[in-house]
C-alpha positions in Angstrom: -164.4 -192.0 -15.0 -163.8 -194.0 -18.2 -165.4 -191.1 -20.4 -163.3 -188.8 -19.0 -160.0 -190.9 -19.2 -160.9 -192.0 -22.9 -161.7 -195.7 -22.4 -164.1 -198.3 -22.9 -164.9 -201.7 -22.2 -166.9 -204.0 -25.2 -169.4 -206.5 -24.0 -166.7 -209.1 -23.7 -164.6 -207.4 -21.5 -162.0 -206.1 -24.0 -160.5 -202.7 -23.1 -160.3 -199.6 -26.1 -158.6 -196.2 -25.6 -159.6 -193.1 -27.4 -156.8 -191.6 -29.8 -157.6 -188.3 -29.3 -154.9 -187.4 -31.5 -157.0 -189.0 -34.6 -159.3 -185.9 -34.4 -162.3 -187.9 -34.9 -165.4 -188.0 -32.3 -166.1 -190.8 -29.6 -168.6 -191.8 -31.9 -166.3 -192.9 -34.6 -165.5 -196.7 -34.3 -162.3 -195.5 -36.0 -160.8 -193.3 -33.1 -160.6 -195.9 -30.9 -157.4 -198.7 -30.4 -158.1 -202.2 -28.8 -155.2 -202.8 -26.0 -154.1 -206.1 -24.7 -151.5 -207.1 -22.1 -148.2 -208.7 -23.8 -147.7 -211.7 -21.4 -143.8 -212.5 -22.2 -142.7 -208.6 -22.1 -143.0 -207.3 -18.5 -145.0 -204.0 -18.4 -146.0 -203.9 -22.0 -149.3 -203.1 -23.5 -150.2 -204.3 -27.2 -152.7 -201.8 -29.0 -154.4 -202.4 -32.4 -155.9 -199.8 -34.7 -158.5 -201.2 -37.2 -158.8 -197.8 -39.0 -155.4 -198.2 -39.9 -155.7 -202.0 -41.6 -154.7 -203.4 -37.8 -151.6 -202.1 -37.4 -150.3 -203.1 -34.4 -148.2 -200.7 -31.6 -146.5 -201.3 -28.3 -146.7 -199.3 -25.4 -144.2 -199.8 -22.5 -145.5 -199.1 -19.1 -142.5 -197.9 -16.8 -142.0 -199.3 -13.4 -144.8 -202.4 -14.0 -144.7 -206.0 -14.2 -148.1 -205.9 -15.8 -151.4 -203.9 -16.3 -154.2 -205.2 -14.7 -156.5 -204.3 -17.6 -159.7 -205.6 -15.8 -158.9 -202.7 -13.4 -160.6 -199.4 -14.3 -158.3 -197.7 -12.1 -154.9 -199.7 -13.4 -156.4 -198.8 -17.2 -157.2 -195.0 -16.0 -153.2 -194.7 -14.6 -151.8 -195.4 -17.9 -154.1 -194.1 -20.0 -155.2 -190.6 -18.5 -153.6 -187.5 -19.8 -152.8 -188.8 -23.4 -149.2 -188.9 -23.1 -149.8 -192.8 -24.4 -150.0 -191.7 -27.7 -146.8 -190.2 -27.9 -144.8 -192.9 -26.2 -146.4 -195.9 -28.5 -144.6 -197.4 -31.0 -145.4 -199.5 -34.2 -144.5 -202.9 -33.9 -142.1 -204.2 -37.1 -141.0 -207.3 -38.1 -138.6 -208.4 -40.8 -140.1 -207.6 -44.2 -141.7 -210.5 -45.8 -139.8 -211.7 -48.7 -141.1 -210.5 -52.1 -143.8 -208.6 -50.4 -144.2 -204.7 -50.6 -141.9 -203.6 -48.0 -139.4 -205.7 -49.3 -139.6 -204.3 -52.8 -139.2 -200.9 -51.4 -136.2 -202.3 -50.1 -137.0 -202.2 -46.5 -135.7 -204.5 -44.3 -138.5 -204.2 -41.4 -142.2 -203.6 -42.0 -145.4 -202.7 -39.9 -147.1 -205.6 -38.1 -151.1 -205.8 -39.0 -153.1 -207.9 -37.5 -156.8 -208.5 -38.2 -158.8 -208.7 -34.6 -158.8 -212.6 -34.5 -155.1 -212.9 -34.9 -154.5 -209.7 -32.3 -156.4 -211.5 -29.8 -155.0 -214.9 -30.5 -151.4 -213.2 -29.9 -149.8 -213.7 -26.4 -146.4 -211.9 -26.8 -144.1 -210.5 -29.1 -141.1 -211.8 -27.6 
């Protein structure tokens, strides 16, 4: 089932989903996004793209208070069919003063986190 839907579990239990739109084979580590639950925003998942500098996305699952990522059937229900790729949105925050985005005149910038910071994140609320 996992292979058909396009997700896998790391040895430590963390879920990763295959981003088919990236056009990379499943054997390429850059094709996978790490997934975690946002503990403060009901029905929201956070996804981290290590191939894009750790860019973080969020995905809101309609009619769900929380998605149990320990349950393969719950994960499959969210990620089967690939519609999640169009529904996920980049997580943005106010541009850091003096940073590249602010110098370009932008008021917000995409959030990028390394693996440890992403795993330590509990909510974006």
